Structures are given as structure tokens and as C-alpha cells.
C-alpha positions in Angstrom: 36.9 -34.9 -4.5 35.5 -31.9 -2.7 38.2 -29.2 -2.2 37.3 -29.1 1.5 39.5 -32.1 1.8 42.5 -30.5 0.0 44.5 -29.6 3.1 43.8 -32.9 4.8 45.1 -34.9 2.0 48.0 -32.6 1.4 49.3 -32.9 4.9 48.3 -36.6 5.0 50.7 -37.2 2.2 53.6 -35.7 4.1 56.2 -38.3 4.7 53.8 -41.3 4.8 55.0 -44.8 5.6 58.1 -45.1 3.5 59.2 -48.3 5.2 58.0 -50.7 7.8 60.7 -53.3 8.6 59.5 -56.5 10.1 55.9 -55.3 10.3 53.3 -57.8 11.5 49.8 -56.9 10.4 46.5 -57.2 12.1 45.9 -60.7 10.9 49.5 -61.8 11.3 49.9 -62.2 15.1 50.5 -58.6 16.0 51.5 -58.1 19.6 48.6 -56.3 21.4 50.3 -55.9 24.8 52.0 -53.0 26.4 55.7 -53.2 27.0 56.6 -54.4 30.5 59.8 -53.4 32.3 62.6 -53.1 29.8 66.3 -52.6 30.3 66.1 -49.8 27.8 64.2 -47.1 29.7 65.9 -44.6 27.4 66.8 -45.4 23.7 70.6 -45.8 23.3 72.9 -46.1 20.3 75.9 -48.4 20.7 78.9 -49.1 18.6 80.0 -52.7 17.9 83.6 -54.0 17.4 83.4 -53.3 13.6 82.2 -49.7 14.0 78.5 -50.4 13.2 75.9 -48.4 15.0 73.0 -50.3 16.8 69.9 -48.5 18.2 68.2 -50.2 21.2 64.9 -49.2 22.7 62.1 -50.9 24.6 60.2 -52.2 21.7 61.7 -54.0 18.7 60.6 -55.3 15.3 62.7 -58.5 16.1 60.8 -61.4 17.6 63.6 -61.8 20.1 66.9 -60.1 21.0 69.6 -62.0 22.7 72.3 -60.2 24.7 75.2 -62.3 26.1 77.8 -60.6 28.4 81.2 -61.9 27.6 85.0 -61.3 27.9 88.1 -62.7 26.4 89.7 -63.5 29.8 87.0 -65.7 31.4 87.7 -69.3 30.2 84.0 -70.3 30.6 83.0 -67.3 28.5 85.3 -68.2 25.7 84.3 -71.8 25.8 80.8 -70.9 24.9 81.8 -69.0 21.8 81.3 -72.0 19.4 77.8 -72.6 20.9 76.8 -68.9 20.5 78.1 -68.9 16.9 76.1 -72.0 16.2 72.9 -70.5 17.7 73.4 -67.2 15.9 73.8 -68.9 12.6 70.7 -71.1 13.0 68.6 -68.2 14.2 69.7 -66.0 11.2 68.2 -68.6 8.9 64.8 -69.1 10.7 61.6 -67.4 9.7 61.5 -65.2 12.9 63.7 -62.2 13.3 66.2 -63.1 16.0 69.3 -61.1 16.7 72.3 -62.0 18.8 74.6 -59.4 20.4 77.7 -60.0 22.5 78.3 -57.3 25.2 82.0 -56.9 26.1 82.1 -56.8 29.8 85.7 -55.6 30.4 85.9 -51.8 30.6 89.7 -51.9 30.4 89.9 -53.6 27.0 91.0 -51.6 23.9 88.8 -51.7 20.8 91.7 -53.4 18.9 91.8 -56.2 21.5 88.1 -56.8 21.0 88.5 -56.8 17.2 91.4 -59.2 17.5 89.3 -61.6 19.8 86.4 -61.6 17.3 88.7 -62.3 14.4 90.6 -65.1 16.2 87.3 -66.8 17.3 85.5 -66.2 14.0 82.7 -64.3 15.5 80.2 -62.9 13.0 77.6 -61.5 15.4 78.2 -58.0 16.7 80.1 -57.5 20.0 78.9 -54.2 21.6 81.4 -51.9 23.2 80.2 -50.9 26.7 83.1 -48.8 28.1 80.7 -46.5 29.9 78.8 -49.5 31.4 75.5 -48.2 29.9 74.4 -51.8 29.1 75.8 -53.2 32.3 73.8 -50.8 34.4 70.7 -51.5 32.3 70.8 -55.3 32.5 72.6 -55.8 35.8 74.3 -59.0 35.0 76.0 -61.0 37.7 78.4 -63.3 35.7 80.1 -63.7 32.3 78.8 -65.4 30.3 75.2 -64.5 31.2 72.4 -64.4 28.6 69.4 -62.2 28.4 66.4 -62.7 26.0 64.2 -59.8 25.3 60.8 -60.2 23.7 59.6 -57.8 21.1 57.9 -55.6 23.7 61.2 -55.1 25.5 60.6 -57.3 28.5 63.3 -59.6 29.8 61.7 -63.0 29.1 64.8 -65.0 30.3 68.1 -64.4 31.9 70.8 -66.8 33.0 72.9 -69.6 31.7 73.3 -70.7 28.1 73.0 -74.4 29.0 74.0 -76.6 31.9 77.5 -77.6 30.5 79.1 -76.2 33.7 78.0 -77.5 37.1 80.5 -75.2 38.9 83.8 -73.6 38.4 86.2 -76.2 37.0 83.4 -78.9 36.7 82.0 -79.4 33.2 79.7 -82.1 31.9 80.8 -84.1 28.9 77.5 -83.3 27.2 75.0 -80.6 28.2 71.6 -81.9 29.3 69.7 -78.7 28.9 69.5 -76.0 26.2 68.1 -73.1 28.3 68.9 -70.2 26.0 67.7 -72.0 22.8 64.5 -73.1 24.5 63.9 -69.6 25.9 64.2 -68.1 22.4 62.0 -70.8 20.9 59.3 -70.0 23.5 59.5 -66.2 23.0 59.1 -66.5 19.2 56.0 -68.6 19.8 54.5 -66.3 22.4 54.9 -68.9 25.2 56.0 -68.0 28.7 59.5 -69.1 29.5 59.7 -71.3 32.6 61.9 -71.0 34.4 62.5 -67.4 33.4 65.7 -67.2 35.4 68.6 -69.6 35.9 71.9 -69.3 37.7 74.8 -68.7 35.3 78.1 -70.4 36.0 81.2 -68.3 35.1 83.3 -65.4 36.2 81.8 -62.6 38.2 80.7 -59.6 36.2 82.9 -56.8 37.6 83.3 -53.1 36.7 85.9 -50.5 37.7 85.7 -49.5 41.4 83.6 -46.4 41.8 86.4 -44.3 43.1 88.7 -45.3 40.2 86.0 -44.5 37.7 85.5 -41.1 39.3 89.2 -40.2 39.1 89.7 -41.5 35.5 89.8 -38.5 33.2 87.1 -38.2 30.5 88.9 -38.4 27.2 87.9 -38.1 23.5 89.3 -41.5 22.5 87.8 -43.5 25.4 84.5 -41.7 26.2 83.5 -39.1 23.7 84.3 -40.7 20.3 82.0 -43.7 20.9 79.1 -41.2 21.5 79.8 -39.0 18.5 80.5 -42.0 16.2 77.2 -43.7 17.2 75.0 -40.6 17.2 76.4 -37.7 15.2 78.8 -38.5 12.4 76.0 -39.9 10.2 75.2 -36.3 9.4 78.4 -34.5 10.7 80.8 -35.7 8.1 82.0 -34.4 4.7 79.4 -34.3 2.0 76.4 -34.6 4.4 73.8 -32.2 5.6 75.4 -31.0 8.8 77.4 -27.7 8.6 80.6 -29.3 9.9 82.3 -32.6 10.5 82.8 -34.4 13.9 84.9 -37.3 12.6 88.2 -36.4 14.2 89.4 -35.2 17.6 90.2 -31.8 16.2 86.7 -31.5 14.7 85.1 -32.2 18.1 87.6 -30.6 20.5 87.3 -27.1 19.0 83.5 -27.4 19.4 83.4 -29.2 22.8 81.6 -26.4 24.6 79.1 -25.9 21.8 78.5 -29.7 21.7 77.9 -29.7 25.4 75.5 -26.8 25.2 73.3 -28.2 22.4 73.0 -31.7 23.8 72.1 -30.4 27.3 69.3 -28.3 25.7 68.2 -31.4 23.6 68.6 -29.4 20.4 70.9 -32.1 19.1 70.6 -34.8 18.0 67.5 -33.3 16.3 64.5 -35.3 17.6 61.1 -33.9 18.6 59.4 -36.7 20.5 60.0 -37.1 24.2 63.4 -38.6 24.8 62.0 -41.5 26.8 59.3 -42.5 24.4 61.5 -45.4 23.2 59.2 -46.9 20.5 60.3 -45.3 17.2 62.7 -46.5 14.6 65.9 -44.4 14.0 65.5 -42.4 17.2 68.1 -39.7 17.5 68.5 -39.4 21.2 71.3 -39.4 23.9 71.0 -40.9 27.3 71.4 -38.7 30.4 74.7 -40.4 31.1 76.0 -39.7 27.6 75.1 -36.0 27.9 76.9 -35.8 31.3 80.0 -37.3 29.6 80.0 -34.7 26.9 79.6 -32.0 29.5 82.4 -33.3 31.7 84.7 -33.6 28.7 84.1 -30.0 27.7 84.4 -28.7 31.3 87.7 -30.6 31.9 89.5 -29.3 28.9 88.6 -31.8 26.1 91.5 -34.2 26.6 92.4 -36.5 23.6 93.4 -39.6 25.6 95.1 -42.8 24.3 94.7 -43.4 20.6 94.5 -47.1 21.4 91.1 -46.4 23.0 89.6 -45.0 19.9 86.9 -47.2 18.4 86.5 -47.9 14.7 84.8 -45.1 12.7 81.4 -46.3 11.4 81.3 -47.2 7.7 78.7 -45.8 5.5 77.3 -47.3 2.3 78.1 -45.4 -0.8 75.7 -45.4 -3.7 72.1 -46.7 -3.4 71.7 -48.1 0.1 68.8 -50.3 -1.0 70.5 -51.6 -4.1 69.8 -50.6 -7.7 66.3 -49.0 -7.9 63.6 -50.1 -10.3 63.1 -46.5 -11.4 65.3 -43.4 -10.9 63.6 -40.0 -11.0 65.6 -36.7 -11.0 64.8 -33.0 -11.0 64.8 -31.8 -14.6 67.6 -29.3 -14.0 69.5 -27.5 -11.3 67.5 -25.2 -9.0 69.2 -22.1 -7.6 68.8 -21.1 -4.0 69.7 -17.5 -3.1 72.3 -16.7 -0.5 69.9 -15.4 2.1 66.2 -14.8 2.8 63.4 -17.1 4.1 63.4 -20.8 3.8 62.1 -22.1 0.5 59.5 -24.9 0.0 59.8 -25.6 -3.8 57.7 -28.2 -5.6 59.2 -29.9 -8.8 56.8 -31.7 -11.1 58.3 -34.8 -12.7 56.4 -37.2 -15.0 56.6 -40.9 -14.0 57.1 -43.3 -16.9 55.6 -46.7 -15.9 53.7 -49.0 -18.2 51.0 -50.0 -15.6 49.8 -49.2 -12.1 52.4 -50.1 -9.4 52.8 -50.5 -5.6 55.8 -48.7 -4.2 57.7 -50.7 -1.6 60.0 -47.9 -0.7 62.1 -44.9 -2.0 65.5 -43.6 -1.5 66.0 -39.9 -1.7 69.5 -38.5 -2.6 69.9 -34.8 -2.0 71.9 -33.2 -4.8 73.4 -30.6 -2.4 73.2 -31.8 1.2 74.3 -28.4 2.5 71.1 -26.8 1.4 68.4 -29.5 1.3 66.8 -29.6 4.8 64.1 -32.2 4.1 61.9 -33.6 1.3 58.3 -34.8 0.7 57.2 -36.9 -2.2 53.6 -36.5 -3.5 51.7 -38.1 -6.3 49.3 -36.3 -8.7 47.3 -38.2 -11.4 45.0 -35.3 -12.3 47.5 -32.7 -13.6 46.9 -30.2 -10.8 50.6 -29.7 -10.0 51.3 -29.1 -13.7 48.8 -26.3 -13.7 50.4 -24.7 -10.7 53.8 -25.0 -12.3 52.7 -23.3 -15.4 51.7 -20.2 -13.4 55.4 -19.6 -12.7 57.1 -20.1 -16.1 60.2 -18.1 -15.1 61.2 -20.4 -12.3 61.6 -24.2 -12.2 58.8 -25.6 -10.1 56.5 -23.5 -7.8 56.6 -22.5 -4.1 54.1 -23.4 -1.3 54.1 -23.7 2.5 52.7 -26.6 4.6 51.6 -28.7 1.6 51.9 -29.0 -2.2 49.0 -26.7 -2.9 46.7 -29.4 -4.4 44.9 -32.6 -3.4 47.5 -35.3 -3.8 46.4 -38.7 -5.2 48.9 -40.3 -2.8 52.4 -40.1 -1.4 55.4 -42.3 -1.4 57.3 -40.9 1.6 60.0 -38.4 2.3 63.4 -37.8 3.7 65.0 -36.0 6.6 68.7 -35.9 7.8 69.8 -39.2 9.3 66.8 -41.2 8.0 67.7 -44.6 6.7 65.7 -45.7 3.7 63.7 -48.9 4.2 61.4 -51.2 2.2 58.0 -52.1 3.4 57.6 -55.8 4.3 57.3 -58.1 1.3 54.1 -57.6 -0.6 53.1 -54.2 0.9 53.3 -50.9 -0.9 51.8 -47.4 -1.7 49.7 -47.0 -4.9 51.3 -45.3 -7.9 49.0 -45.1 -11.0 50.2 -45.1 -14.6 50.5 -41.5 -15.9 51.1 -39.9 -12.5 53.4 -37.0 -11.8 55.8 -37.1 -8.9 55.8 -33.8 -7.0 59.1 -33.5 -5.2 58.9 -30.8 -2.5 62.3 -29.8 -1.2 62.8 -27.6 1.9 65.8 -25.4 1.3 67.8 -23.5 3.9 69.8 -20.5 2.5 73.5 -20.9 3.5 74.9 -17.5 3.0 76.0 -18.0 -0.5 74.2 -19.0 -3.8 73.7 -22.7 -3.9 72.4 -25.1 -6.6 70.6 -28.4 -6.1 69.5 -31.3 -8.4 68.1 -34.1 -6.2 66.9 -37.5 -7.3 65.1 -40.5 -5.8 65.3 -44.2 -6.4 61.9 -46.0 -6.5 61.5 -49.7 -5.5 58.3 -51.5 -6.7 56.5 -54.4 -5.0 57.1 -57.6 -6.9 54.2 -59.7 -5.4 51.4 -57.4 -4.0 49.8 -58.6 -0.8 48.2 -55.7 1.1 48.3 -51.9 1.2 48.6 -49.4 4.0 46.5 -46.2 4.1 46.5 -43.0 6.1 43.8 -41.8 8.5 43.7 -38.6 10.5 42.1 -36.6 13.3 41.9 -32.8 13.1 40.2 -29.6 14.2 39.6 -26.3 12.4 38.5 -24.2 15.3 41.7 -22.2 15.8 41.0 -18.7 17.2 44.3 -17.7 18.7 44.4 -14.2 20.3 47.5 -12.1 19.9 49.8 -12.5 23.0 48.3 -15.8 24.1 51.4 -17.9 25.0 49.5 -21.1 25.8 46.4 -21.5 23.5 45.0 -25.0 23.5 43.2 -27.1 20.9 42.2 -30.8 20.7 40.8 -33.3 18.3 39.4 -36.8 18.5 38.2 -39.7 16.3 36.7 -43.1 17.1 37.8 -46.1 15.1 34.9 -47.9 13.4 37.1 -51.1 12.9 40.3 -52.8 14.1 43.5 -51.3 12.8 47.2 -51.8 13.1 49.2 -48.5 13.3 52.6 -48.3 11.6 53.5 -44.7 12.2 52.3 -41.3 13.4 52.7 -37.9 11.7 51.9 -34.8 13.8 51.4 -31.5 12.0 51.2 -27.9 13.2 52.6 -24.6 11.9 55.0 -22.0 13.3 53.1 -21.2 16.6 53.1 -24.9 17.6 54.4 -25.5 21.1 53.4 -28.9 22.5 51.7 -31.9 20.8 50.4 -35.0 22.4 48.4 -37.9 21.0 47.1 -41.1 22.6 44.7 -43.9 22.0 41.9 -44.7 24.6 41.0 -48.3 24.2 37.4 -49.5 24.8 38.4 -50.8 28.2 39.8 -47.4 29.2 43.5 -48.3 28.8 45.5 -45.4 27.4 48.4 -45.9 24.9 50.6 -42.9 24.1 51.0 -42.4 20.4 53.4 -39.5 20.6 54.5 -36.7 22.9 56.4 -33.6 21.7 57.3 -31.1 24.4 58.8 -28.5 22.0 57.4 -28.4 18.5 59.6 -27.2 15.7 58.1 -26.9 12.2 61.5 -27.2 10.6 62.2 -30.6 12.1 58.9 -32.3 11.6 59.1 -35.9 10.6 57.1 -39.1 10.3 57.6 -41.5 13.3 57.6 -45.2 12.5 56.9 -47.5 15.4 59.5 -50.1 16.1 56.6 -52.5 16.8 53.2 -51.9 15.0 50.4 -51.0 17.5 47.1 -52.8 17.4 44.0 -50.7 18.2 40.6 -52.4 18.4 37.3 -51.1 17.1 35.9 -48.5 19.4 39.3 -47.0 20.3 39.1 -43.2 20.6 42.1 -41.3 19.2 42.8 -38.1 21.0 45.3 -35.3 20.0 45.9 -32.1 22.0 48.2 -29.2 21.2 49.2 -25.8 22.6 50.3 -22.7 20.7 52.5 -19.7 21.6 51.3 -16.5 19.9 53.4 -14.2 22.1 56.3 -12.0 21.4 58.5 -14.6 23.1 58.0 -17.1 20.4 61.0 -16.6 18.0 59.1 -18.6 15.3 56.1 -16.2 15.4 55.7 -15.0 11.8 54.0 -11.7 13.0 55.6 -8.9 15.0 53.7 -7.7 16.9 51.6 -10.9 17.2 48.3 -10.9 15.2 45.1 -12.9 15.6 45.6 -16.4 14.0 42.9 -18.8 12.7 43.0 -22.1 10.9 44.4 -22.1 7.4 47.0 -23.2 4.9 49.2 -20.1 4.8 52.4 -19.4 6.8 50.6 -17.1 9.2 47.8 -19.6 9.8 47.7 -22.6 12.1 46.7 -26.3 12.0 46.3 -29.4 14.1 46.5 -32.7 12.3 47.5 -36.1 13.6 48.0 -38.7 10.8 48.3 -42.4 11.3 49.3 -44.9 8.6 47.4 -48.1 9.2 46.3 -51.3 7.8 43.1 -53.4 8.5 42.8 -57.2 8.6 39.9 -57.0 6.2 40.6 -54.8 3.1 36.9 -53.9 2.8 37.1 -52.1 6.2 39.2 -49.4 4.6 36.1 -48.0 2.9 34.3 -47.8 6.2 37.3 -46.3 7.8 38.0 -43.5 5.2 34.3 -42.6 5.1 34.3 -42.1 8.9 37.5 -40.0 8.7 36.0 -37.8 5.9 32.7 -37.4 7.8 34.7 -36.3 10.9 36.7 -33.9 8.7 33.5 -32.3 7.2 31.9 -32.1 10.7 35.0 -30.4 12.1 35.0 -27.8 9.3 31.3 -27.2 9.6 31.6 -26.7 13.3 34.4 -24.2 12.8 32.3 -22.3 10.2 29.3 -22.1 12.5 31.5 -20.9 15.4 33.0 -18.2 13.2 29.5 -17.1 11.9 28.2 -16.9 15.5 31.2 -14.9 16.7 30.7 -12.5 13.8 27.1 -11.9 14.9 
């Protein structure tokens, strides 16, 4: 392959589609509609009665999500528990992904009371804790029980009664004549409109604490703050993980209450680059405006501890391999030493892969040997010995160092890791190609911590058992960067028109240290615009791949557009040059880039050839245009 494609493929490989849970492909009834009004205008993480964290956003990989508001005091609500258990069990066994959630509607209940209720009634589905009334405000229920059915695009397809067992308070039929909730779910999974989409529930009124009482109730750690920290922060902020301190206990949080308030108000934490309201990505690390206000109020009011009985269960985390025993475990050959201080290090370790034949990789699980110092990881493949040659040039150090890519044209990639990322397998039958005799190039980004550290990381590799279809990466880019020193808002753009239908699984934006704002969207042939991603404040150190909760279908003729702005002024703390210098396109630290990668599949495998040829043609054209512009400027 021509070396002009080296950078494109190097960046393309960065954190490519490691897992796509519940993906529907172009030929498998992929939803091609925009999300209508959703209760989840902002993504939100919620704890359930067992301490498990659930992320809810507008789009979902589930065919249907069922939310039932319930309490342990309303007799009608408790009488429906057997029916809900029966429905949840039957739906868990069907071919469609259907999830049932109870929503506890009593703000005065203690977590232990809800746990006791679930145990006494034998409830297996999660009961969500909603003390702050976040879900209540989103759904606006009128009664308990009241059921809501969300389609995969986040729209409320049905709300109302579970069935017609109750005619009125105190009046119950011997046998229900309708099965409203079950029918609604059946229609949603088949893509059929639910009629009627709303029925009148019979039960107790849904009631919350009076507004004045809620205002005068002190914000406490146990009741208000711990649920937010447990759901959003302790996955990284606990012993042995990558965050620099723990937030597991009251003392952990209380002594940092002002700092917590500061970083969440500035949206520095949780670390998440896309706009907070995008709402379409897996594993989003965002807080709602209300949660941020609670953390601020807690810090401002003195960080009260509150009643221990209000404290929810601490989330449980799986020890060992989260995806089960891997088919192949690959480890760095020895420990690598990271100095106490200095610049961040991007070190590449070349590890031979011992497999008897070509394989498809369904997923990987990266385990940092030293979470204190490993910031993130990328996994490249090389079947031409290029990485070995680079490694041999630095015989005194294990591996070799690069910035922005592995320094060669990868033959592929099998994913990557960043803090808080949950490993996932691709849907059954789908995988990334790994050829016999390939080397794995493990690129680790290391943060010096102030003392000498050592790391020996490893990954577990999971192979596809019955191959079905592969996913590949395409990209749009420009190479015309000509950023004057001092320019705080330099703009660039790129576009590419699809020569065939594709289904997009994830998006991977890429710039360097001057990056400021990144936006990408798809313009369909009919003029409809779909946002692919929007990042208001780019940060090279927190770049990631962003997996759509629901794959996005884009028809032939769709124009992909990416735009970016750069800050080459003294005010940019990430500017590698002081004073600012002229910056052009390139691979080095002081250069810049604009790439937008999309991992896609096509209904017809033969379309991949057409697609990749078009991408390469656009890449060559962009480079030629940049060279011509540079030549003309030189004259």
C-alpha cells in the first residue's frame, strides 16, 4: 500500500469497534428513523435496589424498554407484581431484547425497605431508586402502577395500565379481558404502531414531596450525593483503579466536596467529550443539570452526612475477566518503567500472536497492569513486520515511542481501552480480522505520577465462533492545515459522499493538541441532517471511540461532513509551542490533523470494495489538493 495512506490507516485503527451490543445490520431491519420526543433528554445513570448502575438515554439497543412506576404501599401496585414478574421472565427468553424496570415512586423509602420489598416479592427485575425524582419528572406519571413502553428510538410508544383487571378503586375483575402492556410491547418489537397508545391507569395517585418540604430538606451525602457518586464516579474512583483517589465513602467525598462541585460544574468530570445532551452513545459519562446542582448545594451547605439508613448499596464490580475466560491472553513481555516526571509517553509494545489460522476477533478486554499510570490504550495489528523494525531501532528500551499513531500502516485494529469503558463482544458472528502470524502492537498512553512506576498490561482476546459478517472503517479527512501563529479560531472542514448504503456503528474523531471544537453530521439525499457527533471542547488526552446505542442507517448518496476549529494562541494551554508557531498538517506532536472515522457495515459485502476505493480516492485527492496549495503559496 502506498505510504501516503499511512497516517489514515494509523489513526483509523485507533479504538475501532471493539463491541457492538445488540447491533442490527443494514439487512436486519435497522431502524432508519430519527428519535422522537424521549423522556431522556439528557442521559442519566441510575442505581437499582441491588446497587447496579443503569445508563438511560434517548436511543437504546433494546427493542423495547418497559418502565413501571410502583410502590410497596399501594395495594393495586403490589397486586400487579406477579404479572410483572411473569412478563419480565417471558420477555427475557424471547428473541428481541426487552428490558423491564420498576421505578420506586416513594421518595421517603429507605434503600433497605426497597431491598426488603424486592426480596419478599421475589422480584428479579431491577427496581430503580428515584429519590431525586429525576425519572418522575422525565416520565410525568399520574398513578402507581403506571407503565411506559419506549421503542428503541426513545419515543414513548405506550403509557397507561398493565391490563384491565381493575375497573376502579376497590373494583377488580375476576379475569382480565385485555393485555394492554403485553400487546404494546409486542407491537413495538414488530415495528407496529400501538393503538391506543395511551390508556387510563387505575391505582394510587403518583405523589411527590410538596415543593416547600423538598426545598427545606437538607441535601445530605447518604440520601442525595452517594447515589450520584455510586452511579457515575466510583467505577474509576476506587482502590486499584485509574482515578487518583477513592470516592467510595463519606469521608472520601466530604473532604473533596468543593473540588467535586467545581469539576462537575465545568464539565471536566465525568470525563466525556461529546455534548452532554447528545444522548446516543453507549457508556456515556455525563451528569444531568439537576445532579450537578445537588453536588453544588451539598458542598455549599457544609457536606452533611445524613442518615446512614438512606445510603444505597455500593455497586458491585466483577473481579477477573469481565467477559469470561478469553480464547487467548496476550501480555507485555516484561515490565516497562515510567519515569517520575516529564511529558506523557506513548509507548508501543510489539507482541507476536500465536494462532494456527486466520481469525475474526469478537472483542477484547484490556487489563492495565498499573491503573495509576496507564491513561488509555490502543491495539493495532501488523502482519508485515513493520513494527518489529521500528522496535529494533531502540534496542535499549522495551518497545518504541510515537505520537498520534503507531508509526506504520496497520493491517488492522482490534480496539482499545479508556477509563470506565466496559468490554463488550460484537454481535454473534461479527468480528475484526486477525491474520495468522500477525503481531499485536499495544500502544499505551502513560501519565507520569510523580514517582517511578512500572506497568505490565495484558489483554484477553475473544474469537468469533461462527463468522457471519465483518465491519470495516471509512473516514473523511483534509490535509490543508495552514494555521497562523496567534489564530485562536482557525477553521477546517472535510466531506465524503457515500457510494452505497451503510450502517454506522461508531464514530472516532481525531485532532491533535490545537483542537478546539469538532462537529460531524450526515446530510441525507433528501436534505435531512443527522448529527454524528459534537464536541465543544476537544481534549487530545481524553479522545475515545463513540459507539452508538442504536446503529445509524445512512443511504447511498449521503454526504458526510466534518468541521473543526483550532486554537493556536498563547491562551491555549495545550499549545506545544511558546510562542505559537505556524502549524501545518502532519504526524508529529507539533502538527495538526482532521480525521473523522466511522466503523460501518454494508448489506452487500461486495460494496466494501467500492466503498474503500472511494475513501482512498478522496484521501489521495485531499493530499494532492494540499500539496498544490502549498506549492502555489510557495511561489
